[in-house]
N, CA, C and O atoms as a GROMACS GRO file, in nm:
protein
  512
    1MET      N    1   2.646  -1.349   1.425
    1MET     CA    2   2.644  -1.302   1.561
    1MET      C    3   2.605  -1.419   1.652
    1MET      O    4   2.515  -1.497   1.619
    2ARG      N    5   2.671  -1.430   1.764
    2ARG     CA    6   2.644  -1.540   1.855
    2ARG      C    7   2.516  -1.517   1.933
    2ARG      O    8   2.481  -1.404   1.964
    3GLU      N    9   2.448  -1.626   1.965
    3GLU     CA   10   2.320  -1.616   2.034
    3GLU      C   11   2.332  -1.573   2.179
    3GLU      O   12   2.231  -1.543   2.242
    4THR      N   13   2.452  -1.569   2.233
    4THR     CA   14   2.469  -1.530   2.373
    4THR      C   15   2.502  -1.382   2.389
    4THR      O   16   2.518  -1.335   2.502
    5THR      N   17   2.512  -1.308   2.281
    5THR     CA   18   2.544  -1.167   2.293
    5THR      C   19   2.419  -1.085   2.318
    5THR      O   20   2.310  -1.120   2.273
    6LYS      N   21   2.435  -0.977   2.390
    6LYS     CA   22   2.323  -0.889   2.422
    6LYS      C   23   2.264  -0.828   2.296
    6LYS      O   24   2.142  -0.820   2.283
    7LEU      N   25   2.348  -0.787   2.203
    7LEU     CA   26   2.299  -0.726   2.079
    7LEU      C   27   2.213  -0.823   1.998
    7LEU      O   28   2.109  -0.784   1.945
    8TYR      N   29   2.256  -0.948   1.989
    8TYR     CA   30   2.176  -1.048   1.918
    8TYR      C   31   2.039  -1.064   1.983
    8TYR      O   32   1.938  -1.069   1.913
    9ASN      N   33   2.035  -1.072   2.115
    9ASN     CA   34   1.910  -1.096   2.185
    9ASN      C   35   1.819  -0.974   2.186
    9ASN      O   36   1.698  -0.988   2.202
   10ILE      N   37   1.874  -0.855   2.171
   10ILE     CA   38   1.790  -0.736   2.155
   10ILE      C   39   1.717  -0.743   2.021
   10ILE      O   40   1.596  -0.724   2.016
   11PHE      N   41   1.790  -0.772   1.915
   11PHE     CA   42   1.728  -0.778   1.782
   11PHE      C   43   1.644  -0.904   1.761
   11PHE      O   44   1.555  -0.906   1.677
   12ALA      N   45   1.673  -1.010   1.837
   12ALA     CA   46   1.591  -1.132   1.831
   12ALA      C   47   1.469  -1.119   1.922
   12ALA      O   48   1.382  -1.207   1.922
   13LEU      N   49   1.460  -1.010   1.998
   13LEU     CA   50   1.348  -0.982   2.088
   13LEU      C   51   1.332  -1.092   2.192
   13LEU      O   52   1.223  -1.146   2.211
   14LYS      N   53   1.443  -1.125   2.259
   14LYS     CA   54   1.444  -1.230   2.361
   14LYS      C   55   1.447  -1.168   2.501
   14LYS      O   56   1.481  -1.051   2.518
   15CYS      N   57   1.411  -1.248   2.599
   15CYS     CA   58   1.409  -1.205   2.739
   15CYS      C   59   1.548  -1.161   2.781
   15CYS      O   60   1.645  -1.232   2.754
   16PRO      N   61   1.562  -1.045   2.847
   16PRO     CA   62   1.694  -0.997   2.886
   16PRO      C   63   1.756  -1.076   3.001
   16PRO      O   64   1.877  -1.069   3.022
   17ARG      N   65   1.676  -1.150   3.075
   17ARG     CA   66   1.727  -1.223   3.191
   17ARG      C   67   1.782  -1.360   3.154
   17ARG      O   68   1.886  -1.401   3.206
   18CYS      N   69   1.712  -1.432   3.064
   18CYS     CA   70   1.755  -1.569   3.032
   18CYS      C   71   1.795  -1.587   2.885
   18CYS      O   72   1.854  -1.690   2.851
   19TYR      N   73   1.765  -1.491   2.799
   19TYR     CA   74   1.794  -1.496   2.655
   19TYR      C   75   1.721  -1.611   2.584
   19TYR      O   76   1.761  -1.650   2.474
   20LYS      N   77   1.615  -1.665   2.644
   20LYS     CA   78   1.542  -1.776   2.581
   20LYS      C   79   1.398  -1.741   2.549
   20LYS      O   80   1.351  -1.770   2.440
   21GLY      N   81   1.327  -1.679   2.642
   21GLY     CA   82   1.186  -1.648   2.622
   21GLY      C   83   1.167  -1.532   2.525
   21GLY      O   84   1.255  -1.447   2.510
   22ASN      N   85   1.052  -1.529   2.461
   22ASN     CA   86   1.019  -1.420   2.369
   22ASN      C   87   0.960  -1.302   2.445
   22ASN      O   88   0.883  -1.320   2.539
   23LEU      N   89   0.997  -1.181   2.404
   23LEU     CA   90   0.942  -1.061   2.466
   23LEU      C   91   0.799  -1.034   2.422
   23LEU      O   92   0.723  -0.972   2.497
   24PHE      N   93   0.762  -1.077   2.304
   24PHE     CA   94   0.630  -1.049   2.250
   24PHE      C   95   0.556  -1.180   2.225
   24PHE      O   96   0.617  -1.284   2.202
   25THR      N   97   0.423  -1.173   2.229
   25THR     CA   98   0.343  -1.294   2.206
   25THR      C   99   0.359  -1.344   2.063
   25THR      O  100   0.350  -1.464   2.038
   26ARG      N  101   0.382  -1.253   1.970
   26ARG     CA  102   0.410  -1.290   1.831
   26ARG      C  103   0.554  -1.249   1.800
   26ARG      O  104   0.580  -1.130   1.781
   27PRO      N  105   0.648  -1.344   1.796
   27PRO     CA  106   0.788  -1.309   1.774
   27PRO      C  107   0.812  -1.259   1.632
   27PRO      O  108   0.736  -1.289   1.539
   28GLY      N  109   0.919  -1.184   1.616
   28GLY     CA  110   0.957  -1.131   1.486
   28GLY      C  111   0.948  -0.980   1.482
   28GLY      O  112   0.876  -0.919   1.561
   29LEU      N  113   1.022  -0.920   1.390
   29LEU     CA  114   1.022  -0.774   1.379
   29LEU      C  115   0.905  -0.722   1.299
   29LEU      O  116   0.848  -0.619   1.335
   30PHE      N  117   0.868  -0.790   1.192
   30PHE     CA  118   0.760  -0.743   1.105
   30PHE      C  119   0.633  -0.823   1.134
   30PHE      O  120   0.605  -0.923   1.068
   31VAL      N  121   0.559  -0.778   1.234
   31VAL     CA  122   0.435  -0.842   1.276
   31VAL      C  123   0.325  -0.737   1.262
   31VAL      O  124   0.345  -0.622   1.299
   32PHE      N  125   0.210  -0.777   1.209
   32PHE     CA  126   0.105  -0.679   1.184
   32PHE      C  127  -0.020  -0.702   1.268
   32PHE      O  128  -0.120  -0.632   1.251
   33LYS      N  129  -0.016  -0.798   1.359
   33LYS     CA  130  -0.127  -0.825   1.448
   33LYS      C  131  -0.072  -0.833   1.590
   33LYS      O  132   0.030  -0.898   1.612
   34SER      N  133  -0.136  -0.770   1.683
   34SER     CA  134  -0.089  -0.766   1.822
   34SER      C  135   0.056  -0.718   1.827
   34SER      O  136   0.144  -0.788   1.878
   35ILE      N  137   0.079  -0.601   1.773
   35ILE     CA  138   0.214  -0.548   1.753
   35ILE      C  139   0.294  -0.538   1.883
   35ILE      O  140   0.409  -0.582   1.888
   36LEU      N  141   0.234  -0.481   1.987
   36LEU     CA  142   0.306  -0.457   2.111
   36LEU      C  143   0.259  -0.546   2.226
   36LEU      O  144   0.292  -0.518   2.342
   37LYS      N  145   0.183  -0.650   2.197
   37LYS     CA  146   0.132  -0.738   2.302
   37LYS      C  147   0.245  -0.825   2.356
   37LYS      O  148   0.312  -0.896   2.282
   38MET      N  149   0.263  -0.818   2.488
   38MET     CA  150   0.370  -0.892   2.554
   38MET      C  151   0.310  -0.986   2.657
   38MET      O  152   0.206  -0.956   2.716
   39PRO      N  153   0.375  -1.101   2.681
   39PRO     CA  154   0.328  -1.185   2.791
   39PRO      C  155   0.357  -1.117   2.925
   39PRO      O  156   0.443  -1.029   2.932
   40GLU      N  157   0.286  -1.158   3.028
   40GLU     CA  158   0.310  -1.097   3.159
   40GLU      C  159   0.445  -1.137   3.216
   40GLU      O  160   0.512  -1.057   3.281
   41LYS      N  161   0.486  -1.263   3.190
   41LYS     CA  162   0.613  -1.314   3.242
   41LYS      C  163   0.683  -1.397   3.135
   41LYS      O  164   0.619  -1.446   3.042
   42CYS      N  165   0.812  -1.412   3.151
   42CYS     CA  166   0.889  -1.500   3.063
   42CYS      C  167   0.854  -1.645   3.097
   42CYS      O  168   0.846  -1.681   3.214
   43VAL      N  169   0.834  -1.727   2.996
   43VAL     CA  170   0.797  -1.866   3.020
   43VAL      C  171   0.916  -1.949   3.069
   43VAL      O  172   0.896  -2.058   3.124
   44HIS      N  173   1.038  -1.901   3.051
   44HIS     CA  174   1.156  -1.977   3.093
   44HIS      C  175   1.207  -1.939   3.231
   44HIS      O  176   1.243  -2.026   3.310
   45CYS      N  177   1.211  -1.809   3.262
   45CYS     CA  178   1.272  -1.766   3.389
   45CYS      C  179   1.176  -1.691   3.481
   45CYS      O  180   1.216  -1.650   3.590
   46ASN      N  181   1.051  -1.674   3.441
   46ASN     CA  182   0.949  -1.603   3.520
   46ASN      C  183   0.980  -1.455   3.542
   46ASN      O  184   0.928  -1.396   3.636
   47GLN      N  185   1.063  -1.396   3.458
   47GLN     CA  186   1.088  -1.252   3.468
   47GLN      C  187   0.959  -1.177   3.436
   47GLN      O  188   0.897  -1.202   3.333
   48ASP      N  189   0.920  -1.088   3.524
   48ASP     CA  190   0.797  -1.010   3.505
   48ASP      C  191   0.825  -0.899   3.404
   48ASP      O  192   0.918  -0.820   3.422
   49PHE      N  193   0.745  -0.893   3.298
   49PHE     CA  194   0.760  -0.788   3.197
   49PHE      C  195   0.673  -0.667   3.226
   49PHE      O  196   0.683  -0.566   3.156
   50ARG      N  197   0.589  -0.674   3.329
   50ARG     CA  198   0.509  -0.559   3.371
   50ARG      C  199   0.586  -0.489   3.483
   50ARG      O  200   0.555  -0.508   3.601
   51ILE      N  201   0.682  -0.410   3.448
   51ILE     CA  202   0.772  -0.350   3.545
   51ILE      C  203   0.696  -0.252   3.635
   51ILE      O  204   0.696  -0.267   3.757
   52GLU      N  205   0.633  -0.153   3.576
   52GLU     CA  206   0.552  -0.055   3.648
   52GLU      C  207   0.463   0.016   3.547
   52GLU      O  208   0.491   0.012   3.427
   53PRO      N  209   0.357   0.081   3.594
   53PRO     CA  210   0.269   0.153   3.499
   53PRO      C  211   0.346   0.263   3.425
   53PRO      O  212   0.419   0.341   3.487
   54GLY      N  213   0.329   0.269   3.296
   54GLY     CA  214   0.396   0.370   3.215
   54GLY      C  215   0.541   0.342   3.184
   54GLY      O  216   0.610   0.427   3.127
   55PHE      N  217   0.590   0.223   3.219
   55PHE     CA  218   0.731   0.190   3.198
   55PHE      C  219   0.769   0.197   3.050
   55PHE      O  220   0.875   0.249   3.015
   56TYR      N  221   0.683   0.144   2.964
   56TYR     CA  222   0.717   0.136   2.823
   56TYR      C  223   0.701   0.267   2.748
   56TYR      O  224   0.736   0.275   2.630
   57SER      N  225   0.650   0.370   2.814
   57SER     CA  226   0.645   0.501   2.748
   57SER      C  227   0.787   0.557   2.731
   57SER      O  228   0.809   0.644   2.646
   58ALA      N  229   0.881   0.507   2.809
   58ALA     CA  230   1.021   0.548   2.793
   58ALA      C  231   1.079   0.495   2.662
   58ALA      O  232   1.181   0.546   2.616
   59ALA      N  233   1.016   0.395   2.603
   59ALA     CA  234   1.063   0.343   2.474
   59ALA      C  235   1.052   0.449   2.365
   59ALA      O  236   1.122   0.443   2.265
   60LEU      N  237   0.962   0.546   2.385
   60LEU     CA  238   0.953   0.657   2.289
   60LEU      C  239   1.083   0.736   2.285
   60LEU      O  240   1.126   0.780   2.178
   61TRP      N  241   1.145   0.752   2.401
   61TRP     CA  242   1.272   0.826   2.407
   61TRP      C  243   1.386   0.747   2.347
   61TRP      O  244   1.488   0.804   2.308
   62ILE      N  245   1.372   0.616   2.340
   62ILE     CA  246   1.473   0.533   2.276
   62ILE      C  247   1.452   0.530   2.125
   62ILE      O  248   1.549   0.531   2.048
   63SER      N  249   1.327   0.528   2.082
   63SER     CA  250   1.300   0.521   1.938
   63SER      C  251   1.333   0.653   1.868
   63SER      O  252   1.366   0.653   1.749
   64TYR      N  253   1.324   0.764   1.940
   64TYR     CA  254   1.352   0.893   1.877
   64TYR      C  255   1.494   0.901   1.820
   64TYR      O  256   1.508   0.937   1.703
   65PRO      N  257   1.601   0.870   1.895
   65PRO     CA  258   1.735   0.876   1.834
   65PRO      C  259   1.755   0.773   1.723
   65PRO      O  260   1.831   0.797   1.629
   66ILE      N  261   1.688   0.658   1.733
   66ILE     CA  262   1.699   0.558   1.627
   66ILE      C  263   1.643   0.615   1.497
   66ILE      O  264   1.706   0.603   1.391
   67VAL      N  265   1.526   0.676   1.505
   67VAL     CA  266   1.464   0.737   1.387
   67VAL      C  267   1.549   0.852   1.336
   67VAL      O  268   1.565   0.869   1.215
   68LEU      N  269   1.605   0.930   1.426
   68LEU     CA  270   1.690   1.043   1.387
   68LEU      C  271   1.813   0.995   1.311
   68LEU      O  272   1.849   1.053   1.208
   69ILE      N  273   1.878   0.891   1.360
   69ILE     CA  274   1.996   0.836   1.293
   69ILE      C  275   1.958   0.783   1.154
   69ILE      O  276   2.028   0.808   1.056
   70LEU      N  277   1.847   0.709   1.147
   70LEU     CA  278   1.802   0.658   1.017
   70LEU      C  279   1.770   0.771   0.920
   70LEU      O  280   1.801   0.763   0.802
   71PHE      N  281   1.706   0.876   0.971
   71PHE     CA  282   1.669   0.987   0.885
   71PHE      C  283   1.793   1.059   0.831
   71PHE      O  284   1.797   1.095   0.714
   72VAL      N  285   1.894   1.079   0.916
   72VAL     CA  286   2.018   1.144   0.871
   72VAL      C  287   2.087   1.057   0.766
   72VAL      O  288   2.136   1.108   0.666
   73LEU      N  289   2.090   0.925   0.789
   73LEU     CA  290   2.149   0.835   0.690
   73LEU      C  291   2.072   0.839   0.558
   73LEU      O  292   2.132   0.835   0.450
   74MET      N  293   1.939   0.846   0.567
   74MET     CA  294   1.859   0.854   0.444
   74MET      C  295   1.882   0.986   0.371
   74MET      O  296   1.881   0.988   0.248
   75ILE      N  297   1.903   1.094   0.443
   75ILE     CA  298   1.930   1.223   0.378
   75ILE      C  299   2.062   1.216   0.302
   75ILE      O  300   2.069   1.258   0.187
   76PHE      N  301   2.167   1.164   0.367
   76PHE     CA  302   2.295   1.152   0.298
   76PHE      C  303   2.285   1.057   0.179
   76PHE      O  304   2.340   1.084   0.072
   77GLY      N  305   2.213   0.945   0.198
   77GLY     CA  306   2.192   0.853   0.086
   77GLY      C  307   2.112   0.918  -0.026
   77GLY      O  308   2.137   0.892  -0.144
   78GLY      N  309   2.017   1.003   0.010
   78GLY     CA  310   1.938   1.074  -0.089
   78GLY      C  311   2.022   1.170  -0.171
   78GLY      O  312   2.005   1.181  -0.293
   79PHE      N  313   2.114   1.240  -0.104
   79PHE     CA  314   2.204   1.330  -0.178
   79PHE      C  315   2.290   1.251  -0.276
   79PHE      O  316   2.311   1.295  -0.389
   80LEU      N  317   2.339   1.135  -0.233
   80LEU     CA  318   2.420   1.052  -0.323
   80LEU      C  319   2.338   1.001  -0.441
   80LEU      O  320   2.384   1.002  -0.555
   81LEU      N  321   2.215   0.955  -0.412
   81LEU     CA  322   2.129   0.906  -0.520
   81LEU      C  323   2.089   1.017  -0.616
   81LEU      O  324   2.081   0.996  -0.737
   82LYS      N  325   2.064   1.135  -0.561
   82LYS     CA  326   2.022   1.246  -0.647
   82LYS      C  327   2.134   1.284  -0.744
   82LYS      O  328   2.109   1.308  -0.862
   83GLU      N  329   2.255   1.288  -0.694
   83GLU     CA  330   2.369   1.323  -0.779
   83GLU      C  331   2.399   1.212  -0.880
   83GLU      O  332   2.433   1.239  -0.994
   84THR      N  333   2.388   1.087  -0.837
   84THR     CA  334   2.423   0.975  -0.923
   84THR      C  335   2.316   0.946  -1.028
   84THR      O  336   2.348   0.926  -1.145
   85TYR      N  337   2.190   0.944  -0.986
   85TYR     CA  338   2.083   0.900  -1.076
   85TYR      C  339   1.987   1.012  -1.116
   85TYR      O  340   1.888   0.986  -1.184
   86CYS      N  341   2.014   1.135  -1.075
   86CYS     CA  342   1.930   1.251  -1.109
   86CYS      C  343   1.783   1.229  -1.071
   86CYS      O  344   1.693   1.251  -1.152
   87LEU      N  345   1.760   1.185  -0.947
   87LEU     CA  346   1.624   1.163  -0.898
   87LEU      C  347   1.563   1.295  -0.852
   87LEU      O  348   1.634   1.384  -0.806
   88SER      N  349   1.431   1.306  -0.863
   88SER     CA  350   1.364   1.428  -0.820
   88SER      C  351   1.347   1.428  -0.668
   88SER      O  352   1.347   1.322  -0.604
   89LEU      N  353   1.333   1.546  -0.613
   89LEU     CA  354   1.314   1.561  -0.468
   89LEU      C  355   1.184   1.495  -0.424
   89LEU      O  356   1.179   1.434  -0.317
   90GLU      N  357   1.078   1.508  -0.503
   90GLU     CA  358   0.949   1.449  -0.468
   90GLU      C  359   0.958   1.297  -0.459
   90GLU      O  360   0.899   1.236  -0.370
   91LEU      N  361   1.030   1.236  -0.551
   91LEU     CA  362   1.046   1.091  -0.550
   91LEU      C  363   1.123   1.046  -0.426
   91LEU      O  364   1.086   0.947  -0.362
   92MET      N  365   1.230   1.118  -0.392
   92MET     CA  366   1.309   1.081  -0.275
   92MET      C  367   1.228   1.097  -0.147
   92MET      O  368   1.238   1.012  -0.058
   93VAL      N  369   1.150   1.204  -0.135
   93VAL     CA  370   1.067   1.223  -0.016
   93VAL      C  371   0.965   1.110  -0.006
   93VAL      O  372   0.939   1.059   0.103
   94GLY      N  373   0.907   1.071  -0.117
   94GLY     CA  374   0.813   0.959  -0.118
   94GLY      C  375   0.878   0.829  -0.073
   94GLY      O  376   0.818   0.753   0.004
   95ILE      N  377   0.999   0.804  -0.120
   95ILE     CA  378   1.072   0.684  -0.079
   95ILE      C  379   1.103   0.690   0.070
   95ILE      O  380   1.089   0.589   0.139
   96PHE      N  381   1.145   0.805   0.121
   96PHE     CA  382   1.174   0.821   0.263
   96PHE      C  383   1.051   0.793   0.348
   96PHE      O  384   1.060   0.726   0.451
   97ILE      N  385   0.936   0.843   0.305
   97ILE     CA  386   0.812   0.823   0.382
   97ILE      C  387   0.774   0.675   0.384
   97ILE      O  388   0.733   0.623   0.487
   98ILE      N  389   0.788   0.608   0.271
   98ILE     CA  390   0.757   0.464   0.266
   98ILE      C  391   0.851   0.386   0.357
   98ILE      O  392   0.807   0.296   0.428
   99ILE      N  393   0.980   0.420   0.356
   99ILE     CA  394   1.077   0.353   0.442
   99ILE      C  395   1.044   0.378   0.589
   99ILE      O  396   1.048   0.285   0.670
  100CYS      N  397   1.010   0.501   0.624
  100CYS     CA  398   0.978   0.534   0.764
  100CYS      C  399   0.854   0.458   0.812
  100CYS      O  400   0.854   0.406   0.923
  101PHE      N  401   0.750   0.451   0.729
  101PHE     CA  402   0.631   0.376   0.767
  101PHE      C  403   0.661   0.226   0.775
  101PHE      O  404   0.607   0.156   0.862
  102GLY      N  405   0.744   0.177   0.686
  102GLY     CA  406   0.778   0.035   0.686
  102GLY      C  407   0.859  -0.008   0.807
  102GLY      O  408   0.849  -0.122   0.852
  103LEU      N  409   0.940   0.083   0.860
  103LEU     CA  410   1.025   0.051   0.974
  103LEU      C  411   0.962   0.089   1.108
  103LEU      O  412   1.025   0.069   1.212
  104GLN      N  413   0.841   0.142   1.108
  104GLN     CA  414   0.778   0.187   1.232
  104GLN      C  415   0.761   0.074   1.334
  104GLN      O  416   0.796   0.090   1.451
  105ILE      N  417   0.706  -0.039   1.292
  105ILE     CA  418   0.681  -0.150   1.384
  105ILE      C  419   0.812  -0.210   1.436
  105ILE      O  420   0.824  -0.229   1.557
  106PRO      N  421   0.912  -0.240   1.351
  106PRO     CA  422   1.037  -0.292   1.406
  106PRO      C  423   1.105  -0.194   1.502
  106PRO      O  424   1.162  -0.237   1.602
  107ILE      N  425   1.099  -0.065   1.474
  107ILE     CA  426   1.162   0.032   1.564
  107ILE      C  427   1.091   0.034   1.699
  107ILE      O  428   1.158   0.042   1.803
  108MET      N  429   0.959   0.027   1.701
  108MET     CA  430   0.885   0.025   1.828
  108MET      C  431   0.920  -0.100   1.909
  108MET      O  432   0.938  -0.092   2.030
  109ARG      N  433   0.929  -0.214   1.842
  109ARG     CA  434   0.959  -0.338   1.914
  109ARG      C  435   1.104  -0.340   1.964
  109ARG      O  436   1.131  -0.383   2.076
  110ILE      N  437   1.197  -0.294   1.881
  110ILE     CA  438   1.338  -0.290   1.922
  110ILE      C  439   1.357  -0.191   2.037
  110ILE      O  440   1.438  -0.215   2.125
  111SER      N  441   1.284  -0.082   2.036
  111SER     CA  442   1.293   0.016   2.144
  111SER      C  443   1.250  -0.044   2.277
  111SER      O  444   1.313  -0.020   2.380
  112ARG      N  445   1.144  -0.121   2.276
  112ARG     CA  446   1.101  -0.189   2.399
  112ARG      C  447   1.205  -0.290   2.444
  112ARG      O  448   1.235  -0.301   2.564
  113ALA      N  449   1.261  -0.364   2.349
  113ALA     CA  450   1.364  -0.462   2.384
  113ALA      C  451   1.487  -0.392   2.442
  113ALA      O  452   1.544  -0.439   2.541
  114LEU      N  453   1.528  -0.281   2.382
  114LEU     CA  454   1.642  -0.206   2.435
  114LEU      C  455   1.614  -0.157   2.576
  114LEU      O  456   1.701  -0.167   2.663
  115LEU      N  457   1.496  -0.106   2.600
  115LEU     CA  458   1.459  -0.056   2.732
  115LEU      C  459   1.467  -0.168   2.836
  115LEU      O  460   1.521  -0.148   2.945
  116LEU      N  461   1.415  -0.284   2.803
  116LEU     CA  462   1.422  -0.396   2.898
  116LEU      C  463   1.565  -0.444   2.918
  116LEU      O  464   1.604  -0.477   3.030
  117HIS      N  465   1.644  -0.449   2.811
  117HIS     CA  466   1.782  -0.495   2.825
  117HIS      C  467   1.869  -0.394   2.900
  117HIS      O  468   1.969  -0.433   2.960
  118PHE      N  469   1.832  -0.267   2.899
  118PHE     CA  470   1.904  -0.167   2.979
  118PHE      C  471   1.872  -0.181   3.127
  118PHE      O  472   1.957  -0.150   3.211
  119THR      N  473   1.752  -0.225   3.161
  119THR     CA  474   1.709  -0.227   3.301
  119THR      C  475   1.718  -0.365   3.367
  119THR      O  476   1.731  -0.374   3.489
  120ILE      N  477   1.710  -0.472   3.289
  120ILE     CA  478   1.717  -0.608   3.343
  120ILE      C  479   1.844  -0.672   3.291
  120ILE      O  480   1.870  -0.672   3.170
  121HIS      N  481   1.923  -0.728   3.381
  121HIS     CA  482   2.052  -0.784   3.341
  121HIS      C  483   2.045  -0.936   3.327
  121HIS      O  484   1.964  -1.002   3.391
  122TYR      N  485   2.132  -0.988   3.242
  122TYR     CA  486   2.137  -1.132   3.215
  122TYR      C  487   2.180  -1.208   3.339
  122TYR      O  488   2.279  -1.173   3.403
  123VAL      N  489   2.103  -1.312   3.373
  123VAL     CA  490   2.135  -1.396   3.488
  123VAL      C  491   2.170  -1.536   3.441
  123VAL      O  492   2.258  -1.601   3.499
  124GLY      N  493   2.104  -1.583   3.340
  124GLY     CA  494   2.125  -1.718   3.290
  124GLY      C  495   1.995  -1.795   3.293
  124GLY      O  496   1.891  -1.744   3.333
  125SER      N  497   2.003  -1.919   3.249
  125SER     CA  498   1.880  -1.998   3.238
  125SER      C  499   1.855  -2.086   3.359
  125SER      O  500   1.750  -2.150   3.366
  126GLY      N  501   1.945  -2.091   3.454
  126GLY     CA  502   1.929  -2.179   3.568
  126GLY      C  503   1.843  -2.123   3.679
  126GLY      O  504   1.823  -2.191   3.780
  127ASN      N  505   1.792  -2.002   3.666
  127ASN     CA  506   1.715  -1.940   3.774
  127ASN      C  507   1.568  -1.932   3.738
  127ASN      O  508   1.531  -1.863   3.643
  128LYS      N  509   1.484  -2.002   3.812
  128LYS     CA  510   1.338  -1.993   3.790
  128LYS      C  511   1.273  -1.927   3.907
  128LYS      O  512   1.151  -1.910   3.908
   0.00000   0.00000   0.00000
């Protein structure tokens, strides 16, 4: 995927305005310290990440369909695994719970990135 595409920069957690600055103080999807801590502004284009009070609570509405889609895919995958490998229901539920907990942090971070990319449009790197 090219670095100039919106989809790449959402998953790379980059600034929606310049595609260069990091959205979080600790970049990466699997971070276990300061999970949702964001800088006040982008270091490259000065885009303010503090849009308004309560702005990021809308990320909950973005993460809900993501989790729903993943859960439906896991259910269909579970049916296939159960038929193929004769796995017990308890084992599959345990695996689903582990997967859901493991993906919690990346889903929260991607939801915030999606929210910002929906509201702030790409301008380029020449604007400070």
